[in-house]
C-alpha positions as CSV (number, residue, x, y, z in Angstrom):
1,X,83.4,106.6,90.7
2,X,83.6,110.5,89.9
3,X,86.5,112.1,88.4
4,X,88.0,113.4,91.6
5,X,88.1,110.0,93.0
6,X,89.4,108.6,89.7
7,X,92.4,111.0,90.1
8,X,93.0,110.0,93.7
9,X,92.4,106.2,93.1
10,X,94.7,103.5,94.4
11,X,96.8,102.0,91.4
12,X,96.1,98.4,91.2
13,X,98.4,97.6,88.4
14,X,100.3,95.1,90.8
15,X,97.0,93.2,91.5
16,X,97.0,90.0,89.8
17,X,94.5,87.1,88.9
18,X,92.3,85.6,91.5
19,X,93.6,87.9,94.4
20,X,92.4,90.8,92.3
21,X,89.0,89.3,91.7
22,X,88.5,88.6,95.2
23,X,89.5,92.2,96.3
24,X,86.9,93.6,94.0
25,X,84.3,91.7,95.4
26,X,85.5,92.9,98.8
27,X,85.4,96.5,97.6
28,X,81.8,96.3,96.4
29,X,80.9,95.3,99.8
30,X,83.1,98.0,101.7
31,X,81.5,101.1,102.8
32,X,83.5,103.9,100.8
33,X,80.5,105.5,99.3
34,X,80.2,109.3,99.7
35,X,83.8,109.9,100.1
36,X,85.3,112.7,98.0
37,X,88.8,114.0,97.5
38,X,89.5,117.5,98.8
39,X,89.2,120.4,96.5
40,X,92.5,121.4,95.2
41,X,93.0,124.0,98.0
42,X,96.7,123.7,97.8
43,X,98.8,124.7,94.7
44,X,102.3,125.4,94.0
45,X,102.0,129.3,93.8
46,X,103.4,130.1,97.0
47,X,102.1,132.4,99.7
48,X,98.2,132.8,99.9
49,X,97.6,129.5,97.9
50,X,96.4,127.6,101.1
51,X,93.8,129.0,103.6
52,X,94.4,127.1,107.1
53,X,91.2,128.8,108.5
54,X,89.0,127.8,105.6
55,X,90.3,124.1,105.3
56,X,89.5,123.7,109.3
57,X,86.0,124.9,108.6
58,X,85.4,121.6,106.8
59,X,83.7,118.7,108.4
60,X,86.1,116.8,110.7
61,X,86.3,113.0,111.1
62,X,86.5,112.0,114.7
63,X,86.9,108.3,113.7
64,X,90.5,108.7,112.7
65,X,91.7,107.2,115.7
66,X,92.8,103.5,115.9
67,X,90.5,101.4,118.1
68,X,91.6,97.9,117.2
69,X,95.4,97.7,116.5
70,X,95.2,93.9,116.1
71,X,98.0,91.3,116.8
72,X,101.7,92.1,116.1
73,X,102.5,91.8,112.4
74,X,98.7,91.7,111.3
75,X,98.9,94.8,109.3
76,X,101.6,97.2,108.9
77,X,103.3,99.4,106.2
78,X,105.5,102.3,105.0
79,X,105.4,104.9,102.4
80,X,108.4,105.4,99.9
81,X,108.8,108.8,100.7
82,X,108.5,110.8,103.8
83,X,106.8,113.7,102.0
84,X,105.3,114.6,98.6
85,X,104.1,117.7,96.8
86,X,100.3,117.9,96.4
87,X,99.4,115.8,93.4
88,X,102.5,113.6,93.3
89,X,102.2,109.9,93.7
90,X,103.6,107.9,96.6
91,X,104.0,104.0,96.8
92,X,102.9,102.0,99.9
93,X,104.5,98.8,101.0
94,X,102.1,97.0,103.2
95,X,102.3,93.5,104.9
96,X,99.3,91.8,106.1
97,X,97.7,88.4,107.2
98,X,94.4,89.8,106.1
99,X,92.7,89.2,102.6
100,X,92.8,92.8,102.0
101,X,93.3,96.2,103.2
102,X,92.0,99.9,102.7
103,X,93.8,103.1,102.9
104,X,92.1,106.2,104.4
105,X,93.9,109.6,104.1
106,X,93.4,111.9,107.1
107,X,94.7,115.3,107.3
108,X,95.5,116.2,110.6
109,X,94.5,119.5,112.2
110,X,91.7,121.2,114.2
111,X,88.5,120.7,112.5
112,X,86.3,121.9,115.5
113,X,88.0,119.6,117.7
114,X,87.8,116.4,115.8
115,X,91.5,117.0,115.0
116,X,91.4,115.1,111.5
117,X,89.5,115.3,108.1
118,X,89.0,112.3,105.8
119,X,90.4,113.5,102.4
120,X,90.2,110.2,100.6
121,X,89.7,106.4,101.0
122,X,90.6,103.6,98.7
123,X,88.7,100.5,97.7
124,X,90.0,97.3,99.0
125,X,93.6,96.4,98.1
126,X,94.9,92.8,97.9
127,X,96.7,91.6,101.0
128,X,100.3,90.1,100.9
129,X,102.2,88.9,103.8
130,X,105.7,90.1,103.3
131,X,109.3,88.9,104.4
132,X,110.5,89.5,107.9
133,X,113.0,92.4,108.5
134,X,116.6,92.1,107.4
135,X,119.6,93.4,109.4
136,X,122.7,95.0,107.6
137,X,125.8,93.2,109.2
138,X,128.0,96.4,108.9
139,X,125.7,98.9,110.6
140,X,123.1,96.6,112.1
141,X,120.4,98.7,110.3
142,X,116.9,97.2,110.0
143,X,115.0,97.4,106.8
144,X,112.0,95.8,105.2
145,X,112.7,94.4,101.7
146,X,109.1,94.7,100.9
147,X,107.3,94.8,97.3
148,X,105.2,97.8,96.5
149,X,101.6,96.9,97.1
150,X,99.8,100.1,96.0
151,X,100.2,103.5,94.8
152,X,98.4,106.4,95.7
153,X,97.9,109.7,94.1
154,X,97.7,112.9,96.1
155,X,96.0,115.0,93.5
156,X,93.5,117.3,95.2
157,X,94.8,116.7,98.8
158,X,95.7,119.9,100.7
159,X,99.2,120.3,101.9
160,X,99.6,119.3,105.5
161,X,100.5,116.5,107.9
162,X,98.7,113.2,107.2
163,X,98.0,109.8,108.7
164,X,97.2,107.1,106.2
165,X,95.2,104.6,108.2
166,X,95.3,101.0,107.1
167,X,92.2,98.7,107.9
168,X,92.4,95.1,107.3
169,X,89.4,93.6,105.3
170,X,88.4,89.9,105.5
171,X,90.2,86.8,106.3
172,X,89.0,87.1,109.8
173,X,91.7,89.8,110.8
174,X,90.8,92.9,112.7
175,X,93.7,95.3,112.5
176,X,94.5,99.0,111.9
177,X,97.8,101.0,111.5
178,X,99.0,104.4,110.6
179,X,101.5,105.4,107.8
180,X,102.7,109.1,108.3
181,X,103.1,111.3,105.3
182,X,103.7,114.9,104.7
183,X,102.1,116.7,101.8
184,X,104.6,119.4,101.8
185,X,104.2,123.1,100.7
186,X,106.0,124.4,97.6
187,X,106.7,127.8,99.2
188,X,106.7,129.0,102.6
189,X,106.6,132.9,101.7
190,X,104.8,134.8,104.4
191,X,104.0,131.7,106.4
192,X,105.0,129.7,109.5
193,X,106.7,126.4,108.8
194,X,105.6,123.4,110.6
195,X,108.4,120.8,110.7
196,X,107.8,117.1,111.1
197,X,110.8,115.7,112.9
198,X,111.0,112.4,110.8
199,X,114.7,111.7,111.5
200,X,114.0,111.8,115.2
201,X,111.1,109.4,114.7
202,X,113.1,107.2,112.9
203,X,116.0,107.3,115.3
204,X,113.6,106.1,118.2
205,X,112.0,103.5,116.0
206,X,112.6,99.9,117.2
207,X,110.7,98.1,114.4
208,X,112.7,95.0,113.6
209,X,114.3,95.1,116.9
210,X,117.0,98.1,116.6
211,X,117.3,101.8,116.7
212,X,120.0,104.2,117.4
213,X,120.0,103.3,121.1
214,X,119.7,99.6,121.5
215,X,120.0,96.8,119.1
216,X,118.5,93.3,119.0
217,X,120.1,92.2,122.2
218,X,118.6,95.0,124.0
219,X,122.1,96.6,124.7
220,X,123.6,99.9,123.7
221,X,126.6,98.1,122.0
222,X,124.4,96.4,119.6
223,X,122.5,99.5,118.4
224,X,122.1,100.5,115.0
225,X,124.7,102.9,113.5
226,X,122.1,103.7,110.7
227,X,118.4,103.4,110.5
228,X,116.2,103.2,107.4
229,X,112.8,104.7,106.6
230,X,112.2,101.5,104.6
231,X,110.3,100.0,107.4
232,X,107.0,100.5,109.4
233,X,107.2,102.8,112.8
234,X,106.7,100.4,115.7
235,X,105.4,103.3,118.1
236,X,102.2,105.3,117.9
237,X,100.4,102.3,116.1
238,X,102.7,103.3,113.1
239,X,102.7,106.9,113.6
240,X,106.0,107.3,115.3
241,X,106.3,110.3,117.7
242,X,103.8,112.5,115.8
243,X,100.8,112.0,117.8
244,X,102.9,112.7,121.1
245,X,105.1,115.5,120.2
246,X,103.6,117.2,117.2
247,X,100.0,116.7,116.7
248,X,98.8,118.8,119.7
249,X,101.0,121.7,118.5
250,X,99.4,121.3,115.0
251,X,95.9,121.3,116.2
252,X,96.5,124.5,118.0
253,X,98.3,126.5,115.2
254,X,95.4,125.3,112.9
255,X,92.8,126.3,115.4
256,X,93.9,129.8,115.6
257,X,94.4,130.0,111.9
258,X,98.1,130.6,111.6
259,X,99.1,130.8,107.9
260,X,101.3,127.6,107.8
261,X,103.6,125.7,105.5
262,X,104.4,122.2,105.8
263,X,107.6,120.2,105.4
264,X,109.8,117.4,107.1
265,X,113.2,117.9,108.5
266,X,114.7,116.1,105.4
267,X,112.8,118.8,103.2
268,X,114.5,121.8,104.8
269,X,117.8,120.1,104.5
270,X,117.2,119.0,100.6
271,X,115.2,121.7,99.1
272,X,117.4,124.8,98.9
273,X,115.3,128.0,99.3
274,X,112.1,126.3,101.1
275,X,112.6,128.7,104.0
276,X,112.9,131.7,101.6
277,X,110.4,134.3,102.9
278,X,109.1,132.3,105.7
279,X,108.0,134.4,108.7
280,X,108.8,131.6,111.3
281,X,109.8,128.0,111.8
282,X,108.4,125.6,114.5
283,X,110.6,122.8,116.0
284,X,108.2,120.4,117.7
285,X,108.3,118.6,121.1
286,X,111.1,116.3,120.0
287,X,113.4,117.2,117.2
288,X,116.9,115.9,118.1
289,X,118.4,114.6,115.0
290,X,119.3,117.2,112.3
291,X,121.7,117.0,109.5
292,X,124.3,119.9,108.9
293,X,122.4,121.0,105.8
294,X,119.1,121.4,107.8
295,X,120.9,123.6,110.5
296,X,122.5,125.6,107.9
297,X,119.1,126.3,106.3
298,X,117.5,127.3,109.6
299,X,120.4,129.4,110.6
300,X,120.5,131.2,107.4
301,X,116.8,132.0,107.5
302,X,116.8,133.0,111.0
303,X,119.7,135.4,110.2
304,X,117.4,136.9,107.6
305,X,114.7,137.7,110.0
306,X,112.6,134.4,110.3
307,X,111.6,133.7,113.9
308,X,112.2,130.5,115.6
309,X,110.1,128.7,118.2
310,X,111.3,125.5,119.8
311,X,108.5,123.7,121.7
312,X,110.5,120.9,123.2
313,X,114.2,120.2,124.5
314,X,117.2,118.2,123.1
315,X,116.4,120.2,119.8
316,X,119.4,119.9,117.1
317,X,121.5,117.8,119.4
318,X,122.8,114.9,117.1
319,X,124.4,115.6,113.7
320,X,123.3,113.1,111.1
321,X,123.7,112.3,107.4
322,X,121.1,111.2,105.0
323,X,121.8,108.6,102.4
324,X,119.8,106.9,99.8
325,X,118.3,103.2,99.9
326,X,116.9,101.0,97.3
327,X,113.8,102.9,97.6
328,X,115.0,106.2,96.9
329,X,117.1,109.3,98.2
330,X,117.4,110.3,101.8
331,X,115.9,107.1,103.1
332,X,118.7,106.4,105.7
333,X,119.7,108.2,108.7
334,X,123.3,107.7,109.7
335,X,124.4,108.3,113.2
336,X,127.6,106.7,114.4
337,X,127.6,109.0,117.7
338,X,130.9,108.0,119.8
339,X,132.0,105.7,117.1
340,X,132.0,108.4,114.5
341,X,135.7,108.0,113.5
342,X,134.5,104.4,112.2
343,X,132.0,106.0,109.8
344,X,132.9,105.4,106.2
345,X,131.4,108.8,105.5
346,X,133.7,110.7,108.0
347,X,136.7,108.7,106.5
348,X,135.8,110.2,103.2
349,X,135.8,113.7,104.6
350,X,132.3,114.3,105.5
351,X,131.1,115.9,108.7
352,X,131.0,113.7,111.7
353,X,127.9,111.9,112.8
354,X,128.2,112.6,116.5
355,X,126.6,115.3,118.8
356,X,127.0,118.8,117.4
357,X,128.6,120.2,120.5
358,X,131.6,117.7,120.3
359,X,134.7,117.4,118.6
360,X,136.3,117.2,115.9
361,X,133.5,119.8,114.4
362,X,132.1,121.3,117.6
363,X,129.1,123.6,117.0
364,X,126.8,123.7,120.2
365,X,123.3,123.8,119.5
366,X,122.8,126.9,121.9
367,X,124.4,129.2,119.3
368,X,121.1,128.8,117.2
369,X,118.6,127.9,120.1
370,X,119.6,130.1,123.0
371,X,119.5,127.2,125.3
372,X,121.4,124.0,125.4
373,X,120.6,120.4,126.2
374,X,121.4,119.7,130.0
375,X,120.0,116.3,131.0
376,X,117.8,113.3,131.1
377,X,115.6,112.0,133.1
378,X,114.0,114.7,135.2
379,X,110.4,115.1,136.3
380,X,110.0,118.6,138.1
381,X,107.6,121.6,138.4
382,X,107.8,124.3,136.0
383,X,108.5,127.6,137.8
384,X,107.5,131.1,136.1
385,X,110.0,134.1,136.8
386,X,108.7,136.6,134.6
387,X,105.0,136.6,134.6
388,X,104.8,140.2,133.2
389,X,106.5,139.2,130.0
390,X,104.2,139.9,127.0
391,X,104.6,136.2,126.0
392,X,102.9,135.4,129.3
393,X,100.0,137.7,128.8
394,X,96.6,136.3,129.7
395,X,98.1,133.4,131.6
396,X,97.2,134.9,135.1
397,X,100.5,133.5,136.3
398,X,102.3,135.3,139.2
399,X,106.0,135.0,139.8
400,X,106.7,131.7,141.4
401,X,103.6,130.0,140.1
402,X,104.6,126.3,139.4
403,X,103.0,123.7,137.4
404,X,103.6,120.1,138.3
405,X,105.3,117.7,136.0
406,X,105.8,120.2,133.2
407,X,109.5,120.0,133.1
408,X,110.6,116.6,131.8
409,X,111.7,114.2,130.6
410,X,114.5,115.9,129.1
411,X,115.2,119.6,129.6
412,X,117.6,122.7,128.2
413,X,119.1,125.7,129.9
414,X,121.1,128.7,129.4
415,X,124.8,127.8,129.8
416,X,127.1,130.7,129.0
417,X,130.0,128.2,128.8
418,X,128.5,127.7,125.2
419,X,128.0,130.4,122.5
420,X,124.6,132.1,123.4
421,X,122.7,134.8,121.5
422,X,122.1,137.9,123.4
423,X,120.0,139.9,124.6
424,X,118.1,136.8,125.9
425,X,115.4,136.7,128.6
426,X,114.7,133.8,130.9
427,X,110.8,133.8,131.6
428,X,110.7,130.6,133.7
429,X,113.7,129.1,135.7
430,X,112.8,125.8,137.1
431,X,115.2,123.8,139.5
432,X,115.8,120.5,138.7
433,X,117.8,117.3,139.9
434,X,119.0,115.2,137.2
435,X,121.0,111.8,138.3
436,X,121.9,113.8,141.6
437,X,123.1,117.0,140.0
438,X,121.1,120.3,140.8
439,X,120.6,122.4,137.7
440,X,117.8,124.5,136.1
441,X,115.4,124.3,133.1
442,X,115.0,127.6,131.3
443,X,112.3,128.9,129.0
444,X,113.7,132.1,127.0
445,X,113.0,134.7,124.6
446,X,115.9,136.3,122.6
447,X,116.0,139.0,119.8
448,X,118.8,138.7,117.2
449,X,120.5,141.3,115.0
450,X,118.2,140.2,112.1
451,X,115.2,141.3,113.7
452,X,114.2,137.6,114.6
453,X,112.6,136.5,117.5
454,X,113.8,133.2,119.3
455,X,111.5,131.2,121.8
456,X,112.5,128.0,123.7
457,X,110.5,126.2,126.1
458,X,113.2,124.2,127.7
459,X,111.2,121.2,128.4
460,X,110.1,118.3,126.2
461,X,106.8,117.9,127.7
462,X,105.4,121.2,126.5
463,X,103.6,119.8,123.5
464,X,102.3,117.2,125.4
465,X,100.8,119.5,127.9
466,X,99.0,121.5,125.0
467,X,96.2,118.7,125.2
468,X,95.8,118.4,128.8
469,X,92.1,118.8,129.5
470,X,91.9,121.3,126.8
471,X,89.8,121.7,123.8
472,X,89.1,118.3,122.2
473,X,88.9,116.7,125.6
474,X,92.5,115.1,125.5
475,X,94.2,113.8,128.8
476,X,98.0,114.3,128.7
477,X,100.3,111.7,130.5
478,X,103.0,112.3,133.2
479,X,100.1,113.9,135.7
480,X,100.0,117.2,133.6
481,X,96.8,119.0,134.5
482,X,94.3,121.3,133.2
483,X,96.2,124.3,134.7
484,X,99.4,123.2,132.7
485,X,97.2,122.8,129.6
486,X,95.7,126.3,129.9
487,X,99.3,127.8,130.6
488,X,101.0,126.2,127.6
489,X,98.0,126.8,125.3
490,X,97.8,130.5,126.2
491,X,101.8,131.0,125.8
492,X,101.9,129.0,122.7
493,X,99.0,131.3,121.0
494,X,100.9,134.3,122.1
495,X,104.2,133.1,120.4
496,X,102.4,131.9,117.4
497,X,100.5,135.3,116.6
498,X,103.4,137.4,117.4
499,X,105.9,135.3,115.1
500,X,103.4,135.3,112.2
501,X,103.5,138.9,112.1
502,X,107.1,139.1,110.9
503,X,110.4,139.5,112.9
504,X,109.3,139.7,116.5
505,X,112.9,140.8,117.6
506,X,112.5,144.1,115.9
507,X,108.9,144.8,117.2
508,X,109.7,143.5,120.8
509,X,113.5,143.3,121.6
510,X,114.3,141.1,124.4
511,X,115.7,142.7,127.7
512,X,118.5,140.7,128.9
513,X,118.1,139.4,132.5
514,X,120.5,136.5,132.8
515,X,122.3,138.4,135.6
516,X,119.2,137.8,137.8
517,X,119.5,134.0,137.5
518,X,123.3,133.4,136.7
519,X,125.0,136.3,138.5
520,X,126.6,139.4,137.8
521,X,129.2,137.6,135.3
522,X,126.1,136.9,133.0
523,X,125.4,140.6,132.7
524,X,125.6,141.6,128.9
525,X,128.7,143.6,128.1
526,X,128.1,146.6,125.7
527,X,125.5,146.4,122.9
528,X,123.6,143.3,122.2
529,X,125.1,140.7,120.4
530,X,124.2,137.8,118.3
531,X,125.8,134.5,117.0
């Protein structure tokens, strides 16, 4: 084992006796030869310390995808932290019916269409079948009180979004599972921040039978009031919502070489100054659950000139609080929603954990995003209304051009009943009918007094569409076709390139056109205003 592998080794200090000897025998037979940890491309020196283009010229690994998930409960795990700095250690807690398992660290990106690179692989680790889920009586929060089974050293790993793939070894078990981890950037100076929306992943995680929507009875009334990161993700073979709502955007951004920094929403909330000097922040396809601290950090950076691009809908809708668990800080997402008055934190004077727009502390998301969440579910064509806008350059779209199924399953619109930054331009104004109510989904661009540019797609399917019959040969769901893929990719590239240059609103101020879509009362009064 070379020195680089020694630094990245799995820690076997918790292995014991015969099990450890069995694993060492399995490890000798396992094909891990030739795998080397990455060069230390990422450092803690801030801007210029990581070259996205150079990283994506490295050889990709198309075999990162799970091909045999295996039976339920055969292999699954979670990390003790959602993110680490390069060189920090993270603990894994894995349960398996197999004799052993390996861990393969894939950095997700473009890599010539492979979309991942194998950075490191462990030898075989002793298997352990861990206890069933436990449910907290007060909050109905599900957690896995599992022992740590191994520790991974990330020395030499480039910053980025990772999927750790678990592979069963021996015992007649054939199973694979992901564990997502972000190797975060220490500095975002001069870079575009790609945010992993881990609080939203967890809100929809039904591992153990309950999430923030339904409980073990399958009914809303039994839903969890808090959810824990101390459990595997049920969806996406353990990857949560990452592969659906984030990976296609990440692949595109790395393909065109935009200088990126990497963080989770928890990092943005927790690490003050993380957004200092950032040129832009990207909110992915589904980024619904934010803490007040995250919102203040993003708003403050935007108001100092950081561009903001929202590639989904229903963003920054739910207000949450992060709490610690036995595994560490920020491991619990608290969201009582309509029952906020029963939240012990609220009774202690903390902000309510309900929707941002609602009382007793209304702060509609439109003041940050320009658009506001308007409904679910919809499935509608996306209709272009400003084909001459610079963000649509190269799409070839004409006024009235529509793209089937691109609006869904949730959508946003401009609604002047709520605070809205001006000037703001509507680029696409798509008719929808949601539960019998006629409305519109809006794609917008706004410029702010700080010089920041603001872009919001108004549809949750935008990121999914990026992979529709595009580079890498992926097919998207919902009937999205190659035309929708080509359109969304072109617009997204335009946004990313423009926003990476600095305050886009200063270079390309918006020309307010709300009166064209919402009547004379929507015309701006006087000078451009911001919120």
